N, C-alpha and C positions, 0 to 999 in steps of 0.2 A: 425331597429330590436327592438323588445320589451325587456324590462328589464326582466331578468330571475326570479327575485323576484316577479314581478307582475304575471307572468305565473304560478309560483309555488303556489301563494296565490289563483289564480283563480281555478286551479285544486284541491287544498286543500279544498276550499269552496264547490266545486261540490261533492267531496268525503264525506265531512261531511254531506251535505244535503242528499245524498243517504243513508249514514249510519243511520242518524236520522230517515228518512222515513222507513227504513227497521226495525229498532228497534220498532218504533211505530206500524208498521203492525204486528210484532210478538207479541207485548203486547196486541193488539186488537184481535188477533186470525185470522187476515186476511192472505190470501195466500201471500207468500213471492216470489213466482216464478217470477212474472214480475219485481220486483225490483232487484232480484238477476241477472236476465238476462240482465238488463240494466247495472248493475255493472260489469258483465263479459265483456260486449261489450266495455264499456269505458276503463276498465283496459287493455284489449287487444289492443285497439287503442293507448293508452298511450305507451304501450310497443313497438308497431310497429313504432310509430312516433318518439320515442326516438332513436330507432335503425336507422331509416331512416335519422335522423338529422346528423348522422355521426360525423365528426370532428367539427361541429359547436357547439357541447357540449363537454366540457372537458371529457377525457376518463374515469376517475374515477366516475364522476357524471353520465355519460352515462351508465356505467355498473351498478352502484347502482340503478339508476332509472329503467332501463330495468329489472333487477332482481326483484325488488320490484313489478313492474307492472305485470310481469309474475307470480310471486308467488300469487299476489292478484287474477289474472285470474284463476289460478288453484284452489285456495281456494274457489272462488265463484262458480266454476263449481262443486266442491265437495258438497258444500252446496246446490246448485240447484238440483243435483242428489238426495241428501238426501230428499229435500223438495218434489220432484216429486215422489220419491219412497215410501213416507209415513214414518211414525215413528213407525210402528209395532215392528220392531226389538229393538227399544230402550225402550220398555215397557214390555219386557219379565220378568216373575217372576222367 
């Protein structure tokens, strides 16, 4: 079995890469939908994989990880909905 620290660093690096790519796309005025969709997918898989691991992960760590991944999934979905819905409502006078 792999060391949990190695796995955490790997997932952390992936999340940082997605975050940096999303920020760069926003700054360049490029569409964020594809990056947000990928982020939603990986966060949802993280949540489900954490839950599926069951007792192989300590209870507190399992709950914290699943809650964070679920929250990231919901946040990403909200951001994607906003991106796809346009920004007209945020520019009202």
